[in-house]
Backbone as CSV, one residue per row, in Angstrom:
resi,resn,N_x,N_y,N_z,CA_x,CA_y,CA_z,C_x,C_y,C_z
1,MET,110.559,122.576,86.621,111.839,122.115,87.101,112.474,121.269,85.993
2,THR,113.689,121.603,85.641,114.426,120.861,84.619,115.812,120.527,85.149
3,CYS,116.242,119.303,84.929,117.567,118.845,85.345,118.227,118.123,84.184
4,SER,119.550,118.094,84.205,120.258,117.326,83.177,121.497,116.686,83.783
5,ASP,121.882,115.570,83.212,123.084,114.834,83.595,123.751,114.332,82.332
6,GLU,125.045,114.057,82.433,125.782,113.478,81.319,126.306,112.104,81.712
7,TYR,126.268,111.201,80.738,126.698,109.822,80.940,127.580,109.407,79.765
8,THR,128.670,108.718,80.068,129.536,108.189,79.022,129.074,106.780,78.665
9,VAL,128.976,106.508,77.383,128.580,105.182,76.909,129.797,104.268,77.027
10,THR,129.846,103.531,78.123,130.919,102.558,78.320,130.410,101.182,77.885
11,GLU,131.293,100.213,77.878,130.969,98.864,77.403,129.698,98.301,78.040
12,GLU,129.537,98.487,79.362,128.381,97.890,80.041,127.051,98.506,79.621
13,TYR,127.088,99.665,78.988,125.856,100.331,78.546,125.570,100.124,77.061
14,THR,126.310,99.255,76.418,126.124,99.045,74.975,125.173,97.893,74.676
15,ALA,124.609,97.959,73.489,123.764,96.864,73.013,124.593,95.585,72.888
16,LYS,125.858,95.730,72.549,126.731,94.561,72.437,126.815,93.821,73.767
17,HIS,126.845,94.526,74.837,126.938,93.921,76.169,125.587,93.359,76.638
18,ILE,124.499,94.026,76.254,123.178,93.670,76.773,122.397,92.736,75.859
19,SER,122.390,93.031,74.534,121.428,92.283,73.713,121.840,91.955,72.283
20,SER,122.765,92.692,71.711,123.123,92.421,70.311,124.613,92.640,70.120
21,GLU,125.051,92.644,68.912,126.485,92.776,68.620,126.920,94.203,68.317
22,LEU,126.067,95.187,68.526,126.385,96.553,68.141,126.997,97.359,69.290
23,PRO,128.102,98.061,69.028,128.768,98.842,70.073,128.169,100.248,70.219
24,VAL,126.871,100.298,70.471,126.157,101.570,70.624,125.326,101.527,71.905
25,LEU,124.845,102.679,72.334,124.016,102.761,73.532,122.810,101.837,73.411
26,ALA,122.617,100.990,74.409,121.469,100.078,74.447,120.247,100.819,74.975
27,THR,119.087,100.425,74.503,117.845,101.049,74.958,117.663,100.930,76.473
28,PRO,117.896,99.757,77.098,117.748,99.689,78.557,118.685,100.654,79.299
29,ALA,119.872,100.877,78.755,120.808,101.811,79.382,120.311,103.255,79.226
30,MET,119.752,103.583,78.068,119.189,104.918,77.863,118.064,105.162,78.875
31,ILE,117.233,104.151,79.081,116.141,104.257,80.059,116.711,104.434,81.465
32,LEU,117.757,103.688,81.804,118.422,103.837,83.099,118.867,105.282,83.292
33,PHE,119.515,105.852,82.287,119.982,107.236,82.377,118.812,108.195,82.588
34,MET,117.717,107.972,81.889,116.538,108.839,82.024,115.929,108.726,83.421
35,GLU,115.818,107.498,83.919,115.271,107.294,85.264,116.182,107.911,86.318
36,ARG,117.471,107.690,86.186,118.428,108.202,87.168,118.401,109.731,87.215
37,THR,118.348,110.366,86.059,118.308,111.824,86.018,117.023,112.348,86.647
38,SER,115.907,111.717,86.355,114.623,112.127,86.931,114.608,111.925,88.438
39,MET,115.151,110.802,88.905,115.199,110.522,90.335,116.038,111.574,91.053
40,ARG,117.205,111.882,90.513,118.072,112.896,91.122,117.392,114.262,91.137
41,CYS,116.674,114.557,90.084,115.972,115.829,89.975,114.950,115.972,91.089
42,ALA,114.147,114.944,91.302,113.121,114.983,92.337,113.726,114.938,93.730
43,GLN,114.762,114.120,93.913,115.321,113.877,95.245,115.834,115.153,95.901
44,GLN,116.313,116.094,95.138,116.863,117.308,95.736,115.801,118.147,96.460
45,TYR,114.527,117.858,96.206,113.440,118.599,96.848,112.721,117.795,97.937
46,LEU,113.183,116.559,98.174,112.540,115.698,99.163,113.408,115.580,100.404
47,SER,112.761,115.564,101.557,113.487,115.369,102.808,113.371,113.904,103.224
48,GLU,114.243,113.495,104.132,114.166,112.138,104.670,112.826,111.966,105.360
49,PRO,112.187,110.853,105.288,112.622,109.598,104.690,112.042,109.378,103.290
50,TYR,111.801,110.448,102.541,111.125,110.311,101.258,112.099,110.137,100.099
51,THR,111.644,109.369,99.125,112.371,109.149,97.888,111.329,108.912,96.799
52,THR,111.781,108.588,95.605,110.839,108.269,94.529,111.169,106.909,93.941
53,VAL,110.141,106.286,93.385,110.318,105.021,92.668,109.726,105.184,91.275
54,GLY,110.386,104.610,90.307,109.882,104.650,88.939,108.733,103.680,88.771
55,VAL,107.680,104.117,88.064,106.519,103.257,87.870,106.127,103.110,86.404
56,SER,106.644,103.988,85.551,106.251,103.907,84.147,107.303,104.584,83.276
57,VAL,107.578,103.951,82.142,108.487,104.522,81.152,107.869,104.295,79.779
58,ASN,107.753,105.355,79.012,107.249,105.253,77.637,108.160,106.107,76.766
59,VAL,109.177,105.461,76.178,110.174,106.192,75.402,110.404,105.551,74.038
60,ARG,110.940,106.360,73.154,111.358,105.870,71.834,112.863,106.096,71.708
61,HIS,113.563,105.074,71.221,115.004,105.170,70.966,115.152,105.495,69.487
62,LEU,115.588,106.701,69.179,115.534,107.213,67.808,116.836,107.140,67.031
63,ASN,117.967,107.318,67.717,119.266,107.372,67.043,120.335,106.735,67.915
64,PRO,121.422,106.266,67.292,122.485,105.635,68.076,123.405,106.661,68.735
65,ALA,124.055,106.212,69.787,125.156,106.953,70.406,126.289,105.947,70.547
66,PRO,127.480,106.281,70.074,128.577,105.307,70.035,129.233,105.073,71.388
67,ILE,129.891,103.931,71.507,130.681,103.654,72.691,131.715,104.776,72.825
68,GLY,131.899,105.248,74.023,132.802,106.365,74.270,132.132,107.723,74.163
69,GLY,130.946,107.764,73.570,130.227,109.024,73.421,129.619,109.478,74.741
70,VAL,129.370,110.770,74.829,128.729,111.334,76.014,127.278,111.654,75.675
71,VAL,126.383,111.096,76.467,124.947,111.304,76.275,124.460,112.273,77.351
72,ARG,123.769,113.314,76.921,123.185,114.281,77.852,121.693,114.002,77.965
73,VAL,121.239,113.792,79.199,119.826,113.528,79.449,119.204,114.749,80.118
74,VAL,118.074,115.172,79.574,117.332,116.298,80.129,115.992,115.758,80.622
75,SER,115.687,116.044,81.881,114.440,115.607,82.492,113.697,116.850,82.974
76,ARG,112.464,116.996,82.508,111.666,118.173,82.858,110.366,117.721,83.510
77,LEU,110.125,118.179,84.727,108.887,117.853,85.431,107.742,118.575,84.746
78,ILE,106.769,117.798,84.243,105.668,118.413,83.495,104.326,118.296,84.204
79,ASN,104.239,117.441,85.236,102.961,117.302,85.926,103.181,116.721,87.320
80,VAL,102.426,117.236,88.277,102.429,116.713,89.643,100.983,116.503,90.039
81,GLU,100.666,115.272,90.435,99.331,114.937,90.921,99.502,114.182,92.225
82,GLY,99.398,114.879,93.349,99.641,114.238,94.631,101.077,113.750,94.705
83,ARG,101.255,112.433,94.874,102.602,111.851,94.958,103.152,111.437,93.586
84,ARG,102.366,111.603,92.541,102.757,111.190,91.179,103.476,112.336,90.471
85,LEU,104.678,112.044,89.982,105.485,113.012,89.243,105.648,112.519,87.814
86,VAL,105.403,113.385,86.835,105.541,113.010,85.430,106.640,113.878,84.813
87,PHE,107.614,113.209,84.200,108.749,113.882,83.588,108.754,113.674,82.077
88,GLU,109.066,114.716,81.343,109.405,114.591,79.927,110.913,114.362,79.906
89,VAL,111.352,113.304,79.228,112.772,112.965,79.199,113.281,112.947,77.764
90,LYS,114.502,113.452,77.594,115.151,113.445,76.284,116.621,113.130,76.473
91,ALA,117.180,112.373,75.532,118.600,112.048,75.546,119.216,112.530,74.241
92,TYR,120.401,113.137,74.354,121.090,113.678,73.188,122.518,113.159,73.129
93,TYR,122.986,112.882,71.918,124.407,112.670,71.659,124.807,113.827,70.757
94,ARG,125.699,114.653,71.254,126.007,115.924,70.592,124.700,116.689,70.442
95,ASP,124.296,117.045,69.252,123.028,117.752,69.054,121.940,116.843,68.488
96,VAL,122.204,115.548,68.450,121.267,114.591,67.878,120.374,114.018,68.985
97,LEU,119.071,114.047,68.750,118.124,113.471,69.708,118.218,111.945,69.619
98,VAL,118.645,111.321,70.691,118.814,109.868,70.737,117.517,109.184,71.153
99,GLY,116.822,109.793,72.106,115.579,109.210,72.587,114.752,110.242,73.316
100,GLU,113.454,109.947,73.398,112.560,110.866,74.103,111.329,110.119,74.586
101,GLY,110.669,110.714,75.573,109.451,110.096,76.070,109.006,110.676,77.384
102,VAL,108.259,109.840,78.126,107.675,110.238,79.397,108.039,109.194,80.451
103,HIS,108.377,109.681,81.629,108.727,108.804,82.749,107.945,109.256,83.972
104,GLU,107.306,108.296,84.664,106.548,108.611,85.872,107.233,108.018,87.094
105,ARG,107.197,108.802,88.181,107.736,108.365,89.462,106.718,108.667,90.551
106,PHE,106.766,107.909,91.634,105.904,108.156,92.783,106.760,108.453,94.000
107,ILE,106.340,109.417,94.787,107.006,109.727,96.036,106.556,108.701,97.075
108,VAL,107.528,108.090,97.748,107.232,107.096,98.776,108.061,107.388,100.022
109,ASN,107.553,106.903,101.140,108.299,106.933,102.383,109.249,105.736,102.340
110,ARG,110.532,105.999,102.344,111.548,104.948,102.194,111.404,103.865,103.264
111,VAL,111.152,104.244,104.510,111.034,103.290,105.617,109.809,102.397,105.416
112,LYS,108.677,103.001,105.141,107.447,102.222,104.935,107.569,101.327,103.709
113,PHE,108.181,101.836,102.643,108.350,101.057,101.418,109.241,99.840,101.679
114,THR,110.320,100.049,102.404,111.234,98.947,102.735,110.530,97.898,103.580
115,GLU,109.723,98.334,104.525,108.965,97.387,105.356,107.973,96.591,104.507
116,LYS,107.357,97.260,103.554,106.414,96.581,102.655,107.133,95.496,101.846
117,VAL,108.311,95.814,101.353,109.099,94.835,100.592,109.465,93.653,101.473
118,LYS,109.915,93.924,102.703,110.260,92.839,103.622,109.045,91.953,103.919
119,SER,107.887,92.580,104.061,106.646,91.842,104.323,106.321,90.911,103.163
120,ILE,106.480,91.390,101.959,106.201,90.577,100.765,107.179,89.401,100.707
121,LEU,108.431,89.651,101.022,109.445,88.588,100.970,109.200,87.515,102.036
122,ARG,108.621,87.910,103.163,108.345,86.937,104.234,107.184,86.018,103.862
123,ASP,106.267,86.494,103.062,105.075,85.696,102.731,105.350,84.574,101.781
């Protein structure tokens, strides 16, 4: 299963906004795009009340993408072990590889997960 999404590098997704003075795609924003694409990819095959949560990200940010640029993220499911989903993720600006790596998600029952969070907050 492979999915892709496109994201425009707006001000809020730049390193200048998050961590430095450079008007280019920030690494945390690239990771957000990779997680979001992977989540959407998995979600289309899950019924209520199931969803996925991200549990691991191991990526390298290789090249810049400028503010105003469109970044295409490709997420490919490479392994399923029970509720654990492993995605190979890549981000491109034009034909340039911006980043790549592996992202893991777990399938959870949304209702039970929410109750668990509420329980933790009460303690």
